[in-house]
C-alpha positions as CSV (number, residue, x, y, z in Angstrom):
1,M,253.3,134.4,225.4
2,I,252.1,136.8,222.6
3,A,256.0,137.0,221.0
4,T,256.2,133.5,220.8
5,A,253.0,133.4,218.8
6,L,253.5,135.6,217.0
7,V,256.9,134.2,215.3
8,S,255.5,132.3,212.8
9,D,253.5,134.8,211.2
10,P,249.9,133.9,212.4
11,K,246.6,135.3,210.2
12,L,244.4,134.4,213.3
13,L,246.1,134.9,216.8
14,M,244.0,133.6,219.9
15,L,244.6,134.7,223.3
16,D,242.5,133.5,226.8
17,E,242.5,136.7,229.1
18,P,245.8,139.1,227.5
19,M,245.3,141.9,230.1
20,G,244.8,139.3,233.3
21,G,247.1,140.2,235.8
22,L,248.3,143.5,234.3
23,N,248.5,146.9,235.5
24,A,247.2,150.0,233.8
25,E,250.2,151.0,231.8
26,E,251.0,147.2,231.0
27,R,247.0,146.6,229.6
28,Q,247.6,149.8,227.2
29,F,251.0,148.6,225.3
30,I,248.8,145.7,225.4
31,L,246.3,147.2,223.3
32,D,248.5,149.0,221.3
33,L,249.9,146.2,220.3
34,L,246.9,144.4,219.4
35,R,245.4,147.0,217.8
36,D,249.3,147.2,215.4
37,L,248.5,143.5,214.4
38,N,244.8,143.8,213.5
39,S,246.0,147.2,211.3
40,S,248.3,145.1,209.7
41,G,245.3,142.3,208.7
42,M,245.8,139.9,211.2
43,T,242.7,138.1,212.9
44,L,243.0,138.5,216.3
45,L,240.0,136.0,218.4
46,I,240.3,137.7,222.1
47,I,238.7,135.5,225.6
48,E,238.4,138.8,227.8
49,H,236.5,139.8,230.9
50,V,238.1,143.8,230.4
51,M,235.0,145.2,228.4
52,S,236.1,148.3,228.0
53,A,239.3,147.1,226.3
54,L,237.7,144.9,223.9
55,L,235.7,147.8,223.3
56,S,238.5,149.5,222.1
57,I,240.0,147.5,219.8
58,A,237.1,144.6,218.4
59,D,235.1,145.4,215.2
60,K,232.8,142.4,216.3
61,L,232.0,140.9,219.5
62,L,230.3,137.5,220.9
63,I,229.4,138.0,224.8
64,L,228.5,135.4,226.7
65,D,226.8,135.0,229.7
66,Y,227.0,131.8,231.9
67,G,227.8,129.9,228.3
68,R,224.7,131.6,226.5
69,V,225.0,133.5,223.6
70,I,223.9,137.3,224.5
71,F,225.1,139.5,222.3
72,D,226.5,138.6,218.6
73,G,227.2,142.2,217.1
74,R,228.9,145.4,216.4
75,A,231.3,146.6,218.8
76,K,229.8,150.2,218.8
77,E,226.5,148.9,220.0
78,A,227.5,146.0,222.3
79,L,226.6,148.5,225.1
80,E,223.3,149.8,224.0
81,D,222.2,146.0,224.1
82,A,219.9,145.3,227.3
83,K,221.1,142.0,228.5
84,V,224.5,143.0,228.1
85,V,223.9,145.7,230.2
86,Q,222.2,143.5,232.5
87,A,224.9,140.5,232.4
88,Y,227.7,143.3,233.2
89,L,226.4,145.8,235.2
90,G,223.4,144.2,237.0
91,V,221.3,147.2,236.6
92,E,218.2,147.2,233.9
93,A,218.9,148.9,230.8
94,E,216.2,151.5,231.2
95,S,217.2,152.2,234.8
96,L,221.1,153.7,232.7
97,R,218.8,156.1,231.3
98,N,217.2,158.0,233.5
């Protein structure tokens, strides 16, 4: 599906769960491809539940929890946000620091 979308040389590529159903090797292949596309100037809009994958390629994240925005900012700062930690790990951010 990604190859089909790339034929028209888009400026924006929208992907819904591109890591879904992939093993670790396939996931890495897709991450490398997306990183290369982004480096070449293409904007990527990705809906994904694999947060670690997004953190390795995204500059900015908008994170939803049950349809509500809980984070909108730099990817590097996402895991330091208490609401993100609570939503993804189910623990209070303070307990991770202790």
